[in-house]
C-alpha positions in Angstrom: 99.9 90.1 116.8 97.4 91.3 119.3 95.2 94.2 118.3 96.8 96.3 121.1 100.1 95.8 119.4 99.0 97.1 116.0 100.4 100.6 115.5 98.1 103.6 115.1 98.6 106.4 112.6 97.1 109.9 112.5 96.1 111.8 109.3 95.3 115.5 109.2 93.2 117.4 106.7 93.8 121.2 107.1 91.3 122.5 104.7 89.8 125.9 103.9 86.9 125.6 106.4 88.2 123.3 109.1 90.8 120.8 110.2 90.0 117.1 110.6 92.1 114.5 112.4 91.6 110.7 112.0 93.4 108.0 114.0 93.5 104.7 112.2 95.0 101.2 112.5 98.1 101.1 110.3 97.4 97.6 108.9 93.7 97.7 108.0 92.8 101.4 108.2 90.1 100.8 110.7 88.9 104.1 112.2 89.7 104.3 115.9 88.7 107.9 116.6 88.5 111.3 115.1 88.2 115.0 115.8 87.7 118.4 114.1 87.8 122.1 114.6 86.7 125.1 112.5 88.9 127.5 110.6 88.0 131.2 110.1 86.2 132.1 106.9 87.7 134.2 104.2 90.4 134.1 101.5 93.3 135.2 103.8 94.0 133.7 107.2 96.6 134.2 109.9 98.2 130.7 110.1 98.1 130.9 113.9 94.4 129.8 113.5 95.5 126.7 111.7 97.8 125.8 114.6 95.2 126.4 117.3 92.5 124.5 115.3 94.9 121.6 114.8 95.6 121.4 118.5 91.9 121.5 119.2 91.2 118.7 116.6 93.9 116.5 118.0 92.5 116.9 121.5 89.0 116.1 120.2 90.5 113.0 118.6 91.9 111.8 121.9 95.4 113.0 121.5 98.5 111.4 119.9 100.0 109.6 122.9 99.4 106.2 121.3 100.1 107.2 117.7 103.2 105.8 115.9 103.3 108.3 113.0 101.4 111.3 111.5 101.1 113.0 108.2 99.3 116.2 107.1 97.2 116.9 104.0 96.5 120.5 103.4 94.8 123.0 101.0 97.1 123.6 98.1 98.6 126.9 96.9 98.2 129.1 100.0 101.1 131.5 100.4 102.7 131.5 103.8 105.5 134.1 103.7 108.1 133.9 106.4 110.8 136.4 107.5 114.3 135.6 108.6 113.2 134.6 112.1 110.6 132.2 110.8 107.7 134.5 111.7 104.7 134.9 109.4 104.9 138.3 107.6 101.2 138.7 106.8 98.1 136.6 106.7 98.3 133.7 104.3 96.6 134.2 100.9 94.5 131.1 100.3 94.0 129.2 97.0 90.6 130.9 96.5 91.9 134.4 96.8 91.6 135.9 93.3 93.3 139.2 93.8 96.4 137.9 91.9 94.6 137.3 88.6 96.4 140.1 86.8 99.7 138.9 88.3 99.1 135.4 86.8 98.6 136.9 83.4 101.8 138.9 83.7 103.9 135.9 84.9 102.6 133.6 82.1 103.7 136.3 79.5 107.1 136.7 81.2 107.6 132.9 81.0 107.0 132.9 77.3 103.3 132.5 77.1 100.8 129.9 78.3 102.2 127.0 76.3 105.8 127.7 77.5 104.6 128.1 81.1 102.7 124.8 81.0 105.8 123.1 79.6 108.0 124.4 82.4 105.8 123.8 85.5 103.0 121.6 84.2 100.3 124.2 84.4 99.3 127.6 83.1 99.4 129.9 86.1 96.1 131.3 87.5 95.3 133.3 90.6 95.3 130.2 92.8 99.0 129.4 92.4 101.5 130.6 95.0 103.8 132.2 92.4 101.1 134.6 91.4 100.4 135.6 95.0 104.1 136.3 95.5 104.0 138.6 92.5 101.0 140.4 93.9 102.9 140.8 97.2 105.9 142.3 95.4 103.7 144.7 93.5 101.3 145.7 96.3 103.1 145.2 99.6 106.7 145.9 98.7 107.9 146.2 102.3 106.5 142.8 103.1 108.0 141.3 100.0 111.4 142.5 100.9 111.1 140.6 104.2 110.4 137.2 102.6 113.1 134.7 103.4 111.1 131.5 103.0 107.8 130.5 101.5 105.7 127.5 102.7 102.3 126.1 101.9 99.7 125.3 104.6 100.7 121.6 105.0 104.4 122.4 105.0 103.9 125.0 107.6 102.0 122.8 109.9 104.5 119.9 109.6 107.2 122.5 110.5 105.4 123.8 113.5 104.7 120.3 114.8 108.4 120.0 115.0 108.6 123.1 117.1 111.1 124.4 114.6 112.1 127.8 113.3 115.0 126.3 111.2 114.2 126.5 107.5 116.3 123.4 106.9 113.6 121.5 108.7 110.8 122.7 106.3 109.7 119.7 104.1 107.0 118.9 101.7 106.2 116.4 98.9 106.0 116.6 95.1 102.2 116.9 95.0 101.9 120.1 97.0 105.1 121.6 95.6 103.6 121.1 92.1 100.9 123.6 92.9 103.3 126.5 93.6 103.9 127.5 90.0 107.7 127.3 90.6 108.2 123.6 90.7 108.8 121.2 87.7 106.8 118.0 88.5 108.6 116.0 85.8 112.1 116.8 87.0 110.9 116.9 90.6 112.8 120.1 91.4 112.1 123.7 92.2 112.4 126.4 89.5 114.1 128.9 91.8 114.4 131.3 88.8 110.6 131.5 88.5 110.3 132.0 92.3 112.7 134.9 92.1 111.0 136.3 89.1 107.6 136.1 90.8 108.9 137.9 93.9 110.9 140.4 91.8 114.1 139.6 93.8 117.6 138.4 93.2 117.8 137.0 96.8 117.7 133.2 97.4 114.4 132.2 99.0 114.2 129.1 101.1 111.7 126.4 100.0 110.7 123.2 101.8 112.8 120.1 101.0 111.0 117.5 98.9 110.6 114.2 100.8 109.8 110.9 99.1 106.1 109.8 99.6 107.1 106.8 101.8 109.6 108.7 104.0 109.5 110.8 107.2 110.7 114.4 107.1 110.9 115.1 110.9 109.4 114.4 114.3 106.9 116.1 116.6 108.2 117.6 119.8 107.0 114.4 121.4 109.1 112.3 119.0 106.3 111.1 116.7 107.7 110.8 113.1 106.0 113.0 110.5 105.6 111.7 107.0 105.9 113.9 103.9 102.2 114.9 103.7 100.5 116.0 100.5 98.3 118.5 98.9 94.6 117.9 99.6 93.6 116.4 96.2 96.7 114.1 96.1 95.9 113.0 99.7 92.3 112.4 98.7 93.4 110.2 95.8 95.6 108.2 98.2 92.7 108.0 100.7 90.3 106.6 98.1 93.0 104.3 96.8 92.7 105.6 93.3 94.7 103.9 90.6 95.5 104.8 86.9 92.1 104.8 85.1 90.2 106.3 88.0 88.9 109.8 87.9 88.0 111.3 91.2 85.4 114.0 91.3 85.5 115.8 94.6 82.7 118.1 95.8 84.1 120.2 98.6 84.4 124.0 98.9 85.9 123.7 95.4 85.0 121.1 92.8 87.9 119.1 91.4 88.2 116.3 88.9 91.6 114.5 89.0 93.1 111.3 87.7 96.0 109.2 88.7 98.3 109.0 85.7 101.6 107.3 84.8 102.4 110.2 82.4 102.6 113.9 83.0 100.3 116.4 81.2 101.1 119.9 79.8 97.9 121.7 78.9 98.5 125.1 77.2 94.8 126.0 77.4 95.1 126.2 81.2 92.1 124.0 81.9 94.2 121.1 83.3 96.8 121.6 85.9 99.7 119.1 85.6 100.3 118.3 89.2 102.2 115.4 90.8 100.4 112.8 93.0 101.4 111.4 96.4 102.8 108.1 95.1 105.4 109.2 92.5 103.0 109.4 89.6 101.1 112.4 88.3 97.7 113.9 89.0 96.3 116.0 86.1 93.6 118.0 87.7 90.8 120.5 86.9 89.5 122.8 89.6 86.4 124.8 89.8 85.9 127.4 92.6 82.2 126.6 93.1 80.9 123.3 94.4 79.4 122.6 97.8 78.8 126.3 98.5 76.3 126.2 95.5 74.3 123.7 97.6 74.7 126.0 100.6 73.3 128.8 98.5 70.4 126.6 97.4 69.5 125.9 101.0 69.3 129.7 101.7 67.4 130.5 98.6 64.8 127.8 99.1 64.8 127.7 102.9 65.4 124.0 102.9 68.0 121.6 104.3 70.6 119.9 102.0 68.6 116.7 101.9 65.4 118.6 101.2 67.1 120.4 98.3 68.2 117.1 96.9 64.7 115.7 97.2 63.2 118.7 95.4 65.8 118.3 92.6 64.8 114.7 92.0 61.2 115.7 91.7 62.1 117.9 88.7 62.7 116.8 85.1 66.3 116.8 83.8 67.0 120.3 82.4 64.6 122.0 84.9 62.2 123.0 82.2 64.9 125.2 80.5 66.3 126.8 83.7 70.1 126.8 83.6 72.6 128.0 86.2 76.1 129.3 85.5 77.5 128.8 89.1 80.3 131.3 89.2 79.3 132.6 92.6 82.9 133.2 93.7 84.4 133.9 90.3 85.8 130.9 88.5 89.1 129.2 88.0 88.2 126.9 85.2 87.4 128.5 82.9 89.7 131.3 84.2 87.1 134.1 85.0 88.1 135.4 88.4 85.8 138.4 88.3 82.7 136.5 87.0 79.4 136.2 88.8 76.6 133.6 88.7 73.9 133.7 86.1 70.4 132.1 86.1 69.1 131.9 82.5 65.9 130.8 80.9 63.6 131.5 83.9 59.9 131.7 83.1 56.6 131.1 84.9 56.8 127.3 84.3 60.2 126.8 86.0 60.1 129.4 88.7 59.4 126.8 91.4 61.5 125.2 94.1 61.9 121.9 92.3 63.3 123.3 89.1 65.5 125.9 91.0 67.0 123.0 93.1 67.5 120.9 89.9 69.1 123.8 88.0 71.5 124.6 90.9 72.7 121.0 91.2 73.0 120.6 87.4 74.9 123.8 87.1 77.4 122.9 89.8 78.0 119.4 88.2 78.1 120.6 84.6 81.3 122.5 85.3 82.8 119.1 86.4 81.6 117.4 83.3 83.7 119.9 81.4 86.5 119.1 83.8 86.4 115.3 83.0 86.1 116.0 79.3 89.2 118.2 79.5 91.1 115.3 81.1 89.9 112.9 78.4 91.0 115.4 75.7 94.6 115.2 77.0 94.6 111.4 76.7 93.8 110.6 80.3 92.3 107.1 80.5 89.0 107.2 82.3 87.7 103.8 83.4 85.8 104.7 86.6 84.3 107.9 88.1 84.5 108.1 91.9 82.5 110.8 93.6 83.7 112.0 97.0 83.4 115.1 99.2 80.8 116.6 101.5 78.3 117.3 98.7 78.4 113.7 97.5 76.3 112.8 100.5 73.3 114.7 99.0 70.7 112.2 97.9 70.4 113.8 94.4 74.0 114.1 93.5 74.9 110.6 92.4 71.9 110.2 90.2 72.2 113.6 88.5 76.0 113.2 88.2 75.6 109.9 86.4 73.0 111.4 84.0 75.3 114.3 83.2 78.6 112.3 82.9 76.8 109.7 80.9 78.8 107.1 83.0 78.4 104.9 86.0 79.2 106.8 89.1 80.8 105.1 92.2 80.3 106.6 95.6 82.5 105.3 98.4 81.2 105.4 101.9 81.4 109.0 103.3 84.7 109.7 104.8 87.4 112.2 105.4 89.4 111.1 102.4 92.1 113.8 102.6 92.8 113.0 106.3 92.5 109.3 105.4 95.0 109.6 102.6 97.4 111.4 105.0 97.0 108.6 107.5 97.6 106.0 104.8 100.8 107.8 103.9 101.9 107.8 107.5 101.3 104.0 107.6 103.2 103.6 104.4 106.2 105.5 105.7 106.0 103.4 108.9 105.9 100.1 107.0 109.1 100.9 105.0 107.4 99.2 102.0 107.6 100.4 98.4 103.8 100.6 98.0 101.2 101.9 100.3 99.0 99.5 102.3 95.6 98.5 101.0 92.8 99.4 103.3 89.2 98.3 103.4 87.1 101.2 102.2 83.8 99.4 102.9 80.8 99.3 100.5 80.9 101.4 97.3 77.6 102.4 95.9 77.0 102.3 92.1 74.6 104.6 90.3 73.6 104.5 86.6 71.1 107.0 85.3 69.9 107.7 81.7 72.3 110.1 80.0 71.1 113.7 79.6 73.6 115.3 77.1 71.1 118.0 76.2 71.4 119.4 79.7 75.1 119.7 79.3 74.7 121.3 75.9 72.4 124.0 77.2 74.8 124.7 80.0 77.7 125.1 77.5 75.6 127.5 75.4 75.2 129.7 78.5 78.9 129.3 79.5 80.1 130.4 76.1 77.5 133.2 75.8 78.6 134.9 79.0 82.4 134.8 78.7 82.8 138.4 79.9 80.4 138.2 82.9 
């Protein structure tokens, strides 16, 4: 088959900060072209901005005229409330909006407590979950709550708008994104409409997106391009990096996540591990922290340096930064569940009040929360054979070395890529092929880093974490 005859597929990552579009060959995954456009900042956004950004990113990627299929990966949890006409009722509350923290506590209690909630929907509810945002809406914006006829997530909504539809029967999603709503059972693969109704304090039937198999199409664009099921961002990233059971992926984006592809579901009553579904029919136990790449952004502002310069400074310092430790809760925290917390520098003295130690402490603090995340997965019996490091912050020259020392494991870093968008593209290729398993693509060179373990640094971090539980 001539190269010109190989179908192309498009993958979209509609994230918190921007939308990225990649166009790849369906057989090998070779990148043909790509584009991006920014999203507005904040924890609530009018979805019209996602649509305009997607249009801009598609144009920047050269359009879709030669594309055979498309799929969308999107930020999980965001509440897109729709009225009977399919219009957005209010700006979408995003995953990182913590105003529904008290609503989460109330819902967990109403469902029988944390353990009972985890058993029903795979996770203890925290402010990130869609269900808690619906409860907040019912309690604080009653008039808006009474208009709600359907609820979508960001990726569902964009797949729907690509169809040019206002028909709720054409809303579709996949298990991975549905499992982040708080009203979906990932083991039974079905919605818990009773929990959705309880969250919204209503006895009305609320429309939800249809669950599509990961290798199927759910609709077509107005131009006739088939749209695959799509996925939540972390599940799409796992698909993009081609993770298999035994792999733990640590992603350093706006949030920090550690997730593993697992053949078995998890139910963590402590709330640390969310029992999500993945994008292949398996499960994706996941731990999320709210503070990752933005800690490095803060370091650049504090030190007046570029990201690479901050990394170089950190590598000049000793492990442990001469006793300086950062608790990086700059935007509150999800794991542990401390939505009102703030960041804490501890142990500062004349010896460590220098750029090198500050840079080291900020990177160690960011990563130590993810060491806790991986340990939480291990404690639930998740088999960890490899640690794969991805995300924008993984490009920093200090990250792989310091991560290996803190995890006490070899760290593998694939080539930089848009792995959420890549995973969506791979899913589109999978649906296009009609095969039972997704295609294997060439990810290029993977860098291995092994550094001497520094368990004392993690221990000092945990002392600070436990000492400041109410901060």
